[in-house]
Backbone atoms as SQL, in Angstrom:
CREATE TABLE atoms (id INTEGER PRIMARY KEY, chain TEXT, resi INTEGER, resn TEXT, atom TEXT, x REAL, y REAL, z REAL);
INSERT INTO atoms VALUES
  (1, 'A', 1, 'MET', 'N', 60.606, 63.774, 167.858),
  (2, 'A', 1, 'MET', 'CA', 60.717, 63.844, 166.411),
  (3, 'A', 1, 'MET', 'C', 60.008, 62.665, 165.753),
  (4, 'A', 2, 'GLN', 'N', 60.216, 61.448, 166.294),
  (5, 'A', 2, 'GLN', 'CA', 59.587, 60.253, 165.735),
  (6, 'A', 2, 'GLN', 'C', 58.064, 60.347, 165.825),
  (7, 'A', 3, 'ALA', 'N', 57.547, 60.938, 166.901),
  (8, 'A', 3, 'ALA', 'CA', 56.097, 61.085, 167.057),
  (9, 'A', 3, 'ALA', 'C', 55.529, 61.968, 165.956),
  (10, 'A', 4, 'ALA', 'N', 56.243, 63.024, 165.586),
  (11, 'A', 4, 'ALA', 'CA', 55.785, 63.915, 164.516),
  (12, 'A', 4, 'ALA', 'C', 55.762, 63.191, 163.178),
  (13, 'A', 5, 'VAL', 'N', 56.769, 62.363, 162.916),
  (14, 'A', 5, 'VAL', 'CA', 56.822, 61.580, 161.677),
  (15, 'A', 5, 'VAL', 'C', 55.658, 60.601, 161.636),
  (16, 'A', 6, 'ASN', 'N', 55.410, 59.911, 162.740),
  (17, 'A', 6, 'ASN', 'CA', 54.295, 58.964, 162.809),
  (18, 'A', 6, 'ASN', 'C', 52.959, 59.662, 162.607),
  (19, 'A', 7, 'ASP', 'N', 52.791, 60.848, 163.218),
  (20, 'A', 7, 'ASP', 'CA', 51.553, 61.611, 163.048),
  (21, 'A', 7, 'ASP', 'C', 51.359, 62.014, 161.593),
  (22, 'A', 8, 'THR', 'N', 52.434, 62.438, 160.935),
  (23, 'A', 8, 'THR', 'CA', 52.362, 62.823, 159.520),
  (24, 'A', 8, 'THR', 'C', 52.009, 61.623, 158.656),
  (25, 'A', 9, 'GLN', 'N', 52.631, 60.482, 158.907),
  (26, 'A', 9, 'GLN', 'CA', 52.331, 59.275, 158.133),
  (27, 'A', 9, 'GLN', 'C', 50.883, 58.850, 158.328),
  (28, 'A', 10, 'GLU', 'N', 50.385, 58.944, 159.553),
  (29, 'A', 10, 'GLU', 'CA', 48.997, 58.572, 159.841),
  (30, 'A', 10, 'GLU', 'C', 48.038, 59.529, 159.135),
  (31, 'A', 11, 'LEU', 'N', 48.362, 60.814, 159.116),
  (32, 'A', 11, 'LEU', 'CA', 47.536, 61.801, 158.426),
  (33, 'A', 11, 'LEU', 'C', 47.504, 61.521, 156.932),
  (34, 'A', 12, 'LEU', 'N', 48.657, 61.177, 156.351),
  (35, 'A', 12, 'LEU', 'CA', 48.709, 60.853, 154.929),
  (36, 'A', 12, 'LEU', 'C', 47.871, 59.623, 154.610),
  (37, 'A', 13, 'LYS', 'N', 47.888, 58.632, 155.483),
  (38, 'A', 13, 'LYS', 'CA', 47.093, 57.422, 155.271),
  (39, 'A', 13, 'LYS', 'C', 45.604, 57.743, 155.225),
  (40, 'A', 14, 'THR', 'N', 45.160, 58.649, 156.068),
  (41, 'A', 14, 'THR', 'CA', 43.730, 58.944, 156.144),
  (42, 'A', 14, 'THR', 'C', 43.270, 59.930, 155.084),
  (43, 'A', 15, 'ASN', 'N', 44.152, 60.760, 154.560),
  (44, 'A', 15, 'ASN', 'CA', 43.754, 61.779, 153.593),
  (45, 'A', 15, 'ASN', 'C', 44.179, 61.483, 152.166),
  (46, 'A', 16, 'SER', 'N', 44.885, 60.412, 151.935),
  (47, 'A', 16, 'SER', 'CA', 45.418, 60.116, 150.608),
  (48, 'A', 16, 'SER', 'C', 44.614, 59.002, 149.957),
  (49, 'A', 17, 'ARG', 'N', 44.505, 59.087, 148.621),
  (50, 'A', 17, 'ARG', 'CA', 43.772, 58.061, 147.870),
  (51, 'A', 17, 'ARG', 'C', 44.491, 57.772, 146.569),
  (52, 'A', 18, 'LEU', 'N', 44.422, 56.539, 146.151),
  (53, 'A', 18, 'LEU', 'CA', 44.911, 56.122, 144.844),
  (54, 'A', 18, 'LEU', 'C', 43.686, 55.746, 144.030),
  (55, 'A', 19, 'THR', 'N', 43.482, 56.424, 142.899),
  (56, 'A', 19, 'THR', 'CA', 42.311, 56.154, 142.060),
  (57, 'A', 19, 'THR', 'C', 42.761, 55.841, 140.639),
  (58, 'A', 20, 'PHE', 'N', 41.866, 55.209, 139.874),
  (59, 'A', 20, 'PHE', 'CA', 42.163, 54.818, 138.502),
  (60, 'A', 20, 'PHE', 'C', 41.028, 55.250, 137.588),
  (61, 'A', 21, 'ASP', 'N', 41.374, 55.884, 136.467),
  (62, 'A', 21, 'ASP', 'CA', 40.381, 56.188, 135.441),
  (63, 'A', 21, 'ASP', 'C', 39.849, 54.885, 134.871),
  (64, 'A', 22, 'ASP', 'N', 38.611, 54.918, 134.391),
  (65, 'A', 22, 'ASP', 'CA', 38.025, 53.747, 133.738),
  (66, 'A', 22, 'ASP', 'C', 38.926, 53.244, 132.618),
  (67, 'A', 23, 'TYR', 'N', 39.531, 54.175, 131.875),
  (68, 'A', 23, 'TYR', 'CA', 40.373, 53.816, 130.733),
  (69, 'A', 23, 'TYR', 'C', 41.528, 52.899, 131.141),
  (70, 'A', 24, 'VAL', 'N', 42.091, 53.123, 132.318),
  (71, 'A', 24, 'VAL', 'CA', 43.212, 52.304, 132.787),
  (72, 'A', 24, 'VAL', 'C', 42.756, 50.856, 132.967),
  (73, 'A', 25, 'ILE', 'N', 41.608, 50.671, 133.589),
  (74, 'A', 25, 'ILE', 'CA', 41.075, 49.321, 133.794),
  (75, 'A', 25, 'ILE', 'C', 40.701, 48.705, 132.448),
  (76, 'A', 26, 'GLN', 'N', 40.100, 49.492, 131.553),
  (77, 'A', 26, 'GLN', 'CA', 39.755, 48.998, 130.215),
  (78, 'A', 26, 'GLN', 'C', 40.999, 48.526, 129.473),
  (79, 'A', 27, 'LYS', 'N', 42.074, 49.265, 129.600),
  (80, 'A', 27, 'LYS', 'CA', 43.307, 48.891, 128.912),
  (81, 'A', 27, 'LYS', 'C', 43.891, 47.604, 129.490),
  (82, 'A', 28, 'ILE', 'N', 43.843, 47.447, 130.796),
  (83, 'A', 28, 'ILE', 'CA', 44.309, 46.201, 131.411),
  (84, 'A', 28, 'ILE', 'C', 43.504, 45.028, 130.868),
  (85, 'A', 29, 'VAL', 'N', 42.184, 45.178, 130.816),
  (86, 'A', 29, 'VAL', 'CA', 41.314, 44.115, 130.300),
  (87, 'A', 29, 'VAL', 'C', 41.654, 43.818, 128.844),
  (88, 'A', 30, 'SER', 'N', 41.821, 44.859, 128.047),
  (89, 'A', 30, 'SER', 'CA', 42.129, 44.699, 126.626),
  (90, 'A', 30, 'SER', 'C', 43.447, 43.961, 126.419),
  (91, 'A', 31, 'LEU', 'N', 44.464, 44.335, 127.179),
  (92, 'A', 31, 'LEU', 'CA', 45.764, 43.684, 127.043),
  (93, 'A', 31, 'LEU', 'C', 45.708, 42.226, 127.501),
  (94, 'A', 32, 'CYS', 'N', 44.931, 41.938, 128.529),
  (95, 'A', 32, 'CYS', 'CA', 44.742, 40.540, 128.962),
  (96, 'A', 32, 'CYS', 'C', 44.039, 39.738, 127.875),
  (97, 'A', 33, 'ALA', 'N', 43.055, 40.346, 127.227),
  (98, 'A', 33, 'ALA', 'CA', 42.260, 39.649, 126.209),
  (99, 'A', 33, 'ALA', 'C', 43.100, 39.236, 125.008),
  (100, 'A', 34, 'GLN', 'N', 44.175, 39.963, 124.739),
  (101, 'A', 34, 'GLN', 'CA', 45.043, 39.620, 123.609),
  (102, 'A', 34, 'GLN', 'C', 45.608, 38.217, 123.721),
  (103, 'A', 35, 'ASP', 'N', 45.793, 37.747, 124.945),
  (104, 'A', 35, 'ASP', 'CA', 46.433, 36.456, 125.180),
  (105, 'A', 35, 'ASP', 'C', 45.445, 35.308, 125.371),
  (106, 'A', 36, 'VAL', 'N', 44.162, 35.573, 125.172),
  (107, 'A', 36, 'VAL', 'CA', 43.154, 34.530, 125.364),
  (108, 'A', 36, 'VAL', 'C', 42.845, 33.886, 124.018),
  (109, 'A', 37, 'ASP', 'N', 43.266, 32.629, 123.861),
  (110, 'A', 37, 'ASP', 'CA', 42.969, 31.896, 122.631),
  (111, 'A', 37, 'ASP', 'C', 41.464, 31.737, 122.489),
  (112, 'A', 38, 'GLY', 'N', 40.982, 31.995, 121.283),
  (113, 'A', 38, 'GLY', 'CA', 39.565, 31.832, 121.002),
  (114, 'A', 38, 'GLY', 'C', 38.773, 33.118, 121.057),
  (115, 'A', 39, 'LEU', 'N', 39.336, 34.170, 121.644),
  (116, 'A', 39, 'LEU', 'CA', 38.674, 35.469, 121.666),
  (117, 'A', 39, 'LEU', 'C', 39.242, 36.285, 120.515),
  (118, 'A', 40, 'LEU', 'N', 38.440, 36.444, 119.459),
  (119, 'A', 40, 'LEU', 'CA', 38.931, 37.107, 118.247),
  (120, 'A', 40, 'LEU', 'C', 38.901, 38.621, 118.342),
  (121, 'A', 41, 'GLY', 'N', 37.863, 39.160, 118.927),
  (122, 'A', 41, 'GLY', 'CA', 37.747, 40.606, 118.967),
  (123, 'A', 41, 'GLY', 'C', 36.734, 41.052, 119.987),
  (124, 'A', 42, 'MET', 'N', 36.762, 42.360, 120.249),
  (125, 'A', 42, 'MET', 'CA', 35.825, 42.955, 121.187),
  (126, 'A', 42, 'MET', 'C', 35.171, 44.148, 120.524),
  (127, 'A', 43, 'ASP', 'N', 33.891, 44.037, 120.260),
  (128, 'A', 43, 'ASP', 'CA', 33.104, 45.134, 119.709),
  (129, 'A', 43, 'ASP', 'C', 33.802, 45.850, 118.565),
  (130, 'A', 44, 'GLY', 'N', 34.359, 45.074, 117.639),
  (131, 'A', 44, 'GLY', 'CA', 34.927, 45.677, 116.446),
  (132, 'A', 44, 'GLY', 'C', 36.423, 45.897, 116.459),
  (133, 'A', 45, 'ASN', 'N', 37.107, 45.721, 117.598),
  (134, 'A', 45, 'ASN', 'CA', 38.559, 45.887, 117.542),
  (135, 'A', 45, 'ASN', 'C', 39.226, 44.529, 117.451),
  (136, 'A', 46, 'VAL', 'N', 40.341, 44.471, 116.811),
  (137, 'A', 46, 'VAL', 'CA', 41.031, 43.212, 116.585),
  (138, 'A', 46, 'VAL', 'C', 41.952, 42.935, 117.761),
  (139, 'A', 47, 'VAL', 'N', 41.631, 41.913, 118.526),
  (140, 'A', 47, 'VAL', 'CA', 42.439, 41.584, 119.699),
  (141, 'A', 47, 'VAL', 'C', 43.842, 41.191, 119.278),
  (142, 'A', 48, 'ASP', 'N', 43.964, 40.447, 118.187),
  (143, 'A', 48, 'ASP', 'CA', 45.272, 39.948, 117.766),
  (144, 'A', 48, 'ASP', 'C', 46.242, 41.056, 117.372),
  (145, 'A', 49, 'SER', 'N', 45.746, 42.248, 117.037),
  (146, 'A', 49, 'SER', 'CA', 46.666, 43.272, 116.548),
  (147, 'A', 49, 'SER', 'C', 46.604, 44.579, 117.335),
  (148, 'A', 50, 'ILE', 'N', 46.134, 44.526, 118.567),
  (149, 'A', 50, 'ILE', 'CA', 46.127, 45.739, 119.387),
  (150, 'A', 50, 'ILE', 'C', 47.569, 46.085, 119.732),
  (151, 'A', 51, 'SER', 'N', 47.928, 47.350, 119.538),
  (152, 'A', 51, 'SER', 'CA', 49.276, 47.751, 119.929),
  (153, 'A', 51, 'SER', 'C', 49.181, 48.835, 120.988),
  (154, 'A', 52, 'GLU', 'N', 50.073, 48.759, 121.950),
  (155, 'A', 52, 'GLU', 'CA', 50.081, 49.732, 123.021),
  (156, 'A', 52, 'GLU', 'C', 50.677, 51.035, 122.496),
  (157, 'A', 53, 'THR', 'N', 50.018, 52.146, 122.807),
  (158, 'A', 53, 'THR', 'CA', 50.498, 53.448, 122.367),
  (159, 'A', 53, 'THR', 'C', 50.683, 54.347, 123.581),
  (160, 'A', 54, 'PHE', 'N', 51.375, 55.455, 123.384),
  (161, 'A', 54, 'PHE', 'CA', 51.563, 56.386, 124.480),
  (162, 'A', 54, 'PHE', 'C', 50.329, 57.235, 124.715),
  (163, 'A', 55, 'GLY', 'N', 49.554, 57.485, 123.687),
  (164, 'A', 55, 'GLY', 'CA', 48.319, 58.242, 123.832),
  (165, 'A', 55, 'GLY', 'C', 47.160, 57.315, 124.099),
  (166, 'A', 56, 'ARG', 'N', 45.991, 57.902, 124.252),
  (167, 'A', 56, 'ARG', 'CA', 44.794, 57.092, 124.469),
  (168, 'A', 56, 'ARG', 'C', 44.292, 56.578, 123.138),
  (169, 'A', 57, 'ASP', 'N', 44.269, 55.288, 123.010),
  (170, 'A', 57, 'ASP', 'CA', 43.787, 54.633, 121.800),
  (171, 'A', 57, 'ASP', 'C', 42.370, 54.166, 122.085),
  (172, 'A', 58, 'GLU', 'N', 41.389, 54.807, 121.467),
  (173, 'A', 58, 'GLU', 'CA', 39.993, 54.491, 121.742),
  (174, 'A', 58, 'GLU', 'C', 39.634, 53.060, 121.361),
  (175, 'A', 59, 'ARG', 'N', 40.394, 52.430, 120.449),
  (176, 'A', 59, 'ARG', 'CA', 40.124, 51.034, 120.103),
  (177, 'A', 59, 'ARG', 'C', 40.313, 50.121, 121.301),
  (178, 'A', 60, 'VAL', 'N', 41.188, 50.501, 122.192),
  (179, 'A', 60, 'VAL', 'CA', 41.485, 49.680, 123.362),
  (180, 'A', 60, 'VAL', 'C', 40.246, 49.522, 124.244),
  (181, 'A', 61, 'SER', 'N', 39.424, 50.556, 124.333),
  (182, 'A', 61, 'SER', 'CA', 38.284, 50.515, 125.243),
  (183, 'A', 61, 'SER', 'C', 36.992, 50.034, 124.585),
  (184, 'A', 62, 'LYS', 'N', 37.000, 49.812, 123.276),
  (185, 'A', 62, 'LYS', 'CA', 35.783, 49.347, 122.604),
  (186, 'A', 62, 'LYS', 'C', 35.393, 47.973, 123.117),
  (187, 'A', 63, 'GLY', 'N', 34.114, 47.826, 123.394),
  (188, 'A', 63, 'GLY', 'CA', 33.605, 46.546, 123.851),
  (189, 'A', 63, 'GLY', 'C', 33.891, 46.241, 125.306),
  (190, 'A', 64, 'ILE', 'N', 34.429, 47.210, 126.038),
  (191, 'A', 64, 'ILE', 'CA', 34.745, 47.000, 127.453),
  (192, 'A', 64, 'ILE', 'C', 34.131, 48.140, 128.261),
  (193, 'A', 65, 'LYS', 'N', 33.264, 47.768, 129.181),
  (194, 'A', 65, 'LYS', 'CA', 32.680, 48.745, 130.100),
  (195, 'A', 65, 'LYS', 'C', 33.106, 48.343, 131.507),
  (196, 'A', 66, 'VAL', 'N', 33.461, 49.333, 132.305),
  (197, 'A', 66, 'VAL', 'CA', 33.902, 49.044, 133.666),
  (198, 'A', 66, 'VAL', 'C', 33.178, 49.932, 134.665),
  (199, 'A', 67, 'ASP', 'N', 33.057, 49.437, 135.868),
  (200, 'A', 67, 'ASP', 'CA', 32.538, 50.209, 136.991),
  (201, 'A', 67, 'ASP', 'C', 33.593, 50.103, 138.085),
  (202, 'A', 68, 'VAL', 'N', 34.294, 51.204, 138.316),
  (203, 'A', 68, 'VAL', 'CA', 35.420, 51.207, 139.249),
  (204, 'A', 68, 'VAL', 'C', 34.995, 51.864, 140.557),
  (205, 'A', 69, 'GLY', 'N', 35.101, 51.100, 141.636),
  (206, 'A', 69, 'GLY', 'CA', 34.841, 51.635, 142.964),
  (207, 'A', 69, 'GLY', 'C', 36.149, 51.896, 143.685),
  (208, 'A', 70, 'GLU', 'N', 36.059, 52.162, 144.978),
  (209, 'A', 70, 'GLU', 'CA', 37.275, 52.440, 145.744),
  (210, 'A', 70, 'GLU', 'C', 38.118, 51.194, 145.972),
  (211, 'A', 71, 'GLU', 'N', 37.462, 50.023, 146.076),
  (212, 'A', 71, 'GLU', 'CA', 38.197, 48.788, 146.344),
  (213, 'A', 71, 'GLU', 'C', 37.863, 47.666, 145.380),
  (214, 'A', 72, 'GLN', 'N', 36.832, 47.853, 144.560),
  (215, 'A', 72, 'GLN', 'CA', 36.364, 46.781, 143.683),
  (216, 'A', 72, 'GLN', 'C', 36.083, 47.312, 142.286),
  (217, 'A', 73, 'VAL', 'N', 36.054, 46.389, 141.333),
  (218, 'A', 73, 'VAL', 'CA', 35.754, 46.751, 139.952),
  (219, 'A', 73, 'VAL', 'C', 34.914, 45.639, 139.324),
  (220, 'A', 74, 'SER', 'N', 33.987, 46.037, 138.460),
  (221, 'A', 74, 'SER', 'CA', 33.253, 45.054, 137.661),
  (222, 'A', 74, 'SER', 'C', 33.466, 45.402, 136.193),
  (223, 'A', 75, 'VAL', 'N', 33.462, 44.371, 135.351),
  (224, 'A', 75, 'VAL', 'CA', 33.810, 44.526, 133.941),
  (225, 'A', 75, 'VAL', 'C', 32.777, 43.814, 133.077),
  (226, 'A', 76, 'ASP', 'N', 32.335, 44.488, 132.019),
  (227, 'A', 76, 'ASP', 'CA', 31.483, 43.887, 130.993),
  (228, 'A', 76, 'ASP', 'C', 32.244, 43.923, 129.678),
  (229, 'A', 77, 'VAL', 'N', 32.384, 42.758, 129.042),
  (230, 'A', 77, 'VAL', 'CA', 33.099, 42.643, 127.771),
  (231, 'A', 77, 'VAL', 'C', 32.132, 42.123, 126.719),
  (232, 'A', 78, 'THR', 'N', 32.131, 42.760, 125.553),
  (233, 'A', 78, 'THR', 'CA', 31.372, 42.286, 124.402),
  (234, 'A', 78, 'THR', 'C', 32.381, 41.744, 123.406),
  (235, 'A', 79, 'GLY', 'N', 32.249, 40.452, 123.045),
  (236, 'A', 79, 'GLY', 'CA', 33.294, 39.850, 122.229),
  (237, 'A', 79, 'GLY', 'C', 32.805, 38.926, 121.137),
  (238, 'A', 80, 'ILE', 'N', 33.743, 38.604, 120.257),
  (239, 'A', 80, 'ILE', 'CA', 33.535, 37.668, 119.152),
  (240, 'A', 80, 'ILE', 'C', 34.466, 36.486, 119.386),
  (241, 'A', 81, 'LEU', 'N', 33.899, 35.283, 119.368),
  (242, 'A', 81, 'LEU', 'CA', 34.688, 34.078, 119.606),
  (243, 'A', 81, 'LEU', 'C', 35.013, 33.370, 118.306),
  (244, 'A', 82, 'ALA', 'N', 36.096, 32.623, 118.340),
  (245, 'A', 82, 'ALA', 'CA', 36.472, 31.772, 117.216),
  (246, 'A', 82, 'ALA', 'C', 35.522, 30.574, 117.180),
  (247, 'A', 83, 'TYR', 'N', 35.201, 30.139, 115.971),
  (248, 'A', 83, 'TYR', 'CA', 34.361, 28.962, 115.789),
  (249, 'A', 83, 'TYR', 'C', 35.051, 27.734, 116.382),
  (250, 'A', 84, 'ASP', 'N', 34.282, 26.890, 117.003),
  (251, 'A', 84, 'ASP', 'CA', 34.731, 25.598, 117.520),
  (252, 'A', 84, 'ASP', 'C', 35.619, 25.696, 118.756),
  (253, 'A', 85, 'VAL', 'N', 35.485, 26.773, 119.528),
  (254, 'A', 85, 'VAL', 'CA', 36.179, 26.844, 120.812),
  (255, 'A', 85, 'VAL', 'C', 35.150, 26.668, 121.924),
  (256, 'A', 86, 'ASP', 'N', 35.611, 26.256, 123.070),
  (257, 'A', 86, 'ASP', 'CA', 34.748, 26.114, 124.233),
  (258, 'A', 86, 'ASP', 'C', 34.582, 27.498, 124.868),
  (259, 'A', 87, 'ALA', 'N', 33.407, 28.074, 124.725),
  (260, 'A', 87, 'ALA', 'CA', 33.149, 29.422, 125.230),
  (261, 'A', 87, 'ALA', 'C', 33.377, 29.503, 126.735),
  (262, 'A', 88, 'ARG', 'N', 33.060, 28.444, 127.444),
  (263, 'A', 88, 'ARG', 'CA', 33.258, 28.441, 128.905),
  (264, 'A', 88, 'ARG', 'C', 34.736, 28.532, 129.256),
  (265, 'A', 89, 'GLU', 'N', 35.574, 27.860, 128.470),
  (266, 'A', 89, 'GLU', 'CA', 37.018, 27.902, 128.705),
  (267, 'A', 89, 'GLU', 'C', 37.579, 29.293, 128.394),
  (268, 'A', 90, 'VAL', 'N', 37.119, 29.885, 127.302),
  (269, 'A', 90, 'VAL', 'CA', 37.537, 31.248, 126.950),
  (270, 'A', 90, 'VAL', 'C', 37.149, 32.204, 128.070),
  (271, 'A', 91, 'PHE', 'N', 35.913, 32.083, 128.548),
  (272, 'A', 91, 'PHE', 'CA', 35.410, 32.941, 129.618),
  (273, 'A', 91, 'PHE', 'C', 36.233, 32.782, 130.898),
  (274, 'A', 92, 'THR', 'N', 36.480, 31.549, 131.298),
  (275, 'A', 92, 'THR', 'CA', 37.239, 31.283, 132.523),
  (276, 'A', 92, 'THR', 'C', 38.663, 31.820, 132.423),
  (277, 'A', 93, 'THR', 'N', 39.297, 31.609, 131.279),
  (278, 'A', 93, 'THR', 'CA', 40.659, 32.110, 131.074),
  (279, 'A', 93, 'THR', 'C', 40.690, 33.631, 131.141),
  (280, 'A', 94, 'LEU', 'N', 39.749, 34.286, 130.455),
  (281, 'A', 94, 'LEU', 'CA', 39.676, 35.751, 130.478),
  (282, 'A', 94, 'LEU', 'C', 39.457, 36.244, 131.904),
  (283, 'A', 95, 'GLN', 'N', 38.533, 35.628, 132.600),
  (284, 'A', 95, 'GLN', 'CA', 38.204, 36.028, 133.969),
  (285, 'A', 95, 'GLN', 'C', 39.425, 35.911, 134.887),
  (286, 'A', 96, 'GLN', 'N', 40.150, 34.812, 134.800),
  (287, 'A', 96, 'GLN', 'CA', 41.327, 34.611, 135.654),
  (288, 'A', 96, 'GLN', 'C', 42.434, 35.610, 135.337),
  (289, 'A', 97, 'ARG', 'N', 42.699, 35.812, 134.053),
  (290, 'A', 97, 'ARG', 'CA', 43.780, 36.737, 133.674),
  (291, 'A', 97, 'ARG', 'C', 43.459, 38.171, 134.063),
  (292, 'A', 98, 'VAL', 'N', 42.216, 38.576, 133.835),
  (293, 'A', 98, 'VAL', 'CA', 41.814, 39.942, 134.183),
  (294, 'A', 98, 'VAL', 'C', 41.859, 40.136, 135.698),
  (295, 'A', 99, 'SER', 'N', 41.330, 39.186, 136.441),
  (296, 'A', 99, 'SER', 'CA', 41.322, 39.283, 137.902),
  (297, 'A', 99, 'SER', 'C', 42.742, 39.398, 138.449),
  (298, 'A', 100, 'ASN', 'N', 43.632, 38.528, 137.981),
  (299, 'A', 100, 'ASN', 'CA', 45.023, 38.553, 138.449),
  (300, 'A', 100, 'ASN', 'C', 45.713, 39.865, 138.103),
  (301, 'A', 101, 'ALA', 'N', 45.542, 40.336, 136.882),
  (302, 'A', 101, 'ALA', 'CA', 46.214, 41.566, 136.445),
  (303, 'A', 101, 'ALA', 'C', 45.691, 42.787, 137.194),
  (304, 'A', 102, 'ILE', 'N', 44.380, 42.882, 137.338),
  (305, 'A', 102, 'ILE', 'CA', 43.807, 44.042, 138.028),
  (306, 'A', 102, 'ILE', 'C', 44.250, 44.068, 139.485),
  (307, 'A', 103, 'GLU', 'N', 44.188, 42.927, 140.144),
  (308, 'A', 103, 'GLU', 'CA', 44.583, 42.892, 141.555),
  (309, 'A', 103, 'GLU', 'C', 46.074, 43.185, 141.723),
  (310, 'A', 104, 'ARG', 'N', 46.906, 42.604, 140.861),
  (311, 'A', 104, 'ARG', 'CA', 48.353, 42.812, 140.951),
  (312, 'A', 104, 'ARG', 'C', 48.736, 44.264, 140.664),
  (313, 'A', 105, 'MET', 'N', 48.104, 44.865, 139.670),
  (314, 'A', 105, 'MET', 'CA', 48.517, 46.200, 139.233),
  (315, 'A', 105, 'MET', 'C', 47.848, 47.337, 140.000),
  (316, 'A', 106, 'THR', 'N', 46.633, 47.105, 140.511),
  (317, 'A', 106, 'THR', 'CA', 45.887, 48.198, 141.139),
  (318, 'A', 106, 'THR', 'C', 45.511, 47.940, 142.587),
  (319, 'A', 107, 'GLY', 'N', 45.505, 46.670, 142.991),
  (320, 'A', 107, 'GLY', 'CA', 45.035, 46.336, 144.328),
  (321, 'A', 107, 'GLY', 'C', 43.524, 46.212, 144.406),
  (322, 'A', 108, 'LEU', 'N', 42.835, 46.485, 143.304),
  (323, 'A', 108, 'LEU', 'CA', 41.377, 46.374, 143.274),
  (324, 'A', 108, 'LEU', 'C', 40.968, 44.914, 143.112),
  (325, 'A', 109, 'GLN', 'N', 39.801, 44.581, 143.639),
  (326, 'A', 109, 'GLN', 'CA', 39.271, 43.224, 143.531),
  (327, 'A', 109, 'GLN', 'C', 38.238, 43.187, 142.410),
  (328, 'A', 110, 'LEU', 'N', 38.380, 42.234, 141.498),
  (329, 'A', 110, 'LEU', 'CA', 37.388, 42.024, 140.445),
  (330, 'A', 110, 'LEU', 'C', 36.221, 41.266, 141.058),
  (331, 'A', 111, 'ILE', 'N', 35.045, 41.913, 141.108),
  (332, 'A', 111, 'ILE', 'CA', 33.884, 41.252, 141.707),
  (333, 'A', 111, 'ILE', 'C', 32.968, 40.645, 140.653),
  (334, 'A', 112, 'ALA', 'N', 33.096, 41.094, 139.405),
  (335, 'A', 112, 'ALA', 'CA', 32.283, 40.512, 138.333),
  (336, 'A', 112, 'ALA', 'C', 32.946, 40.775, 136.996),
  (337, 'A', 113, 'LEU', 'N', 32.961, 39.748, 136.156),
  (338, 'A', 113, 'LEU', 'CA', 33.351, 39.899, 134.763),
  (339, 'A', 113, 'LEU', 'C', 32.284, 39.186, 133.948),
  (340, 'A', 114, 'ASN', 'N', 31.624, 39.933, 133.088),
  (341, 'A', 114, 'ASN', 'CA', 30.585, 39.385, 132.228),
  (342, 'A', 114, 'ASN', 'C', 31.071, 39.437, 130.792),
  (343, 'A', 115, 'LEU', 'N', 30.906, 38.332, 130.066),
  (344, 'A', 115, 'LEU', 'CA', 31.281, 38.266, 128.655),
  (345, 'A', 115, 'LEU', 'C', 30.023, 38.026, 127.842),
  (346, 'A', 116, 'ASN', 'N', 29.676, 38.977, 126.983),
  (347, 'A', 116, 'ASN', 'CA', 28.542, 38.847, 126.078),
  (348, 'A', 116, 'ASN', 'C', 29.095, 38.528, 124.692),
  (349, 'A', 117, 'VAL', 'N', 28.851, 37.312, 124.215),
  (350, 'A', 117, 'VAL', 'CA', 29.338, 36.883, 122.905),
  (351, 'A', 117, 'VAL', 'C', 28.333, 37.340, 121.854),
  (352, 'A', 118, 'THR', 'N', 28.794, 38.180, 120.921),
  (353, 'A', 118, 'THR', 'CA', 27.900, 38.719, 119.893),
  (354, 'A', 118, 'THR', 'C', 28.008, 37.996, 118.565),
  (355, 'A', 119, 'ASP', 'N', 29.082, 37.205, 118.372),
  (356, 'A', 119, 'ASP', 'CA', 29.245, 36.476, 117.116),
  (357, 'A', 119, 'ASP', 'C', 30.290, 35.385, 117.306),
  (358, 'A', 120, 'ILE', 'N', 30.228, 34.393, 116.424),
  (359, 'A', 120, 'ILE', 'CA', 31.238, 33.345, 116.342),
  (360, 'A', 120, 'ILE', 'C', 31.678, 33.281, 114.891),
  (361, 'A', 121, 'MET', 'N', 32.989, 33.319, 114.658),
  (362, 'A', 121, 'MET', 'CA', 33.521, 33.323, 113.300),
  (363, 'A', 121, 'MET', 'C', 34.705, 32.368, 113.200),
  (364, 'A', 122, 'THR', 'N', 34.939, 31.857, 111.996),
  (365, 'A', 122, 'THR', 'CA', 36.181, 31.132, 111.757),
  (366, 'A', 122, 'THR', 'C', 37.290, 32.170, 111.661),
  (367, 'A', 123, 'ARG', 'N', 38.518, 31.743, 111.850),
  (368, 'A', 123, 'ARG', 'CA', 39.635, 32.696, 111.734),
  (369, 'A', 123, 'ARG', 'C', 39.687, 33.283, 110.328),
  (370, 'A', 124, 'ARG', 'N', 39.378, 32.469, 109.338),
  (371, 'A', 124, 'ARG', 'CA', 39.378, 32.948, 107.953),
  (372, 'A', 124, 'ARG', 'C', 38.312, 34.039, 107.771),
  (373, 'A', 125, 'GLU', 'N', 37.114, 33.805, 108.287),
  (374, 'A', 125, 'GLU', 'CA', 36.055, 34.823, 108.210),
  (375, 'A', 125, 'GLU', 'C', 36.483, 36.099, 108.922),
  (376, 'A', 126, 'TRP', 'N', 37.100, 35.938, 110.094),
  (377, 'A', 126, 'TRP', 'CA', 37.535, 37.087, 110.884),
  (378, 'A', 126, 'TRP', 'C', 38.581, 37.906, 110.127),
  (379, 'A', 127, 'GLN', 'N', 39.572, 37.203, 109.550),
  (380, 'A', 127, 'GLN', 'CA', 40.625, 37.896, 108.805),
  (381, 'A', 127, 'GLN', 'C', 40.056, 38.598, 107.584),
  (382, 'A', 128, 'LYS', 'N', 39.138, 37.946, 106.895),
  (383, 'A', 128, 'LYS', 'CA', 38.526, 38.547, 105.709),
  (384, 'A', 128, 'LYS', 'C', 37.709, 39.786, 106.085),
  (385, 'A', 129, 'ALA', 'N', 36.998, 39.716, 107.181),
  (386, 'A', 129, 'ALA', 'CA', 36.168, 40.838, 107.626),
  (387, 'A', 129, 'ALA', 'C', 37.003, 42.020, 108.116),
  (388, 'A', 130, 'ASN', 'N', 38.242, 41.771, 108.493),
  (389, 'A', 130, 'ASN', 'CA', 39.077, 42.829, 109.072),
  (390, 'A', 130, 'ASN', 'C', 40.285, 43.196, 108.221),
  (391, 'A', 131, 'THR', 'N', 40.199, 42.921, 106.912),
  (392, 'A', 131, 'THR', 'CA', 41.291, 43.338, 106.020),
  (393, 'A', 131, 'THR', 'C', 40.821, 44.410, 105.085);
């Protein structure tokens, strides 16, 4: 009996897969970005006011492109930084948080995170532009 159970478990290991839609990885990145000081927005969405919804919120994926493989993922983020912040520090913080969250939640390894800064704004400019 135990041999049959072991054979079934081995068969499941070889024929089963856990996969993730791009949107899932994009949402993880978006939620991580909310907590990064100095990152104001991503391609038009307001990081400070993103709210999690039960449906697919297309704002969550704006400015985030992902390439999801079987064991690895790469991420491209287009963002707007706050004036007078250290862009390298913002980048490093984002990279660490995204890497930790993706690995913890999916088991995937982040092999690349690229941040393309398209603008720098003061918080006042950002708030005025988004009201």
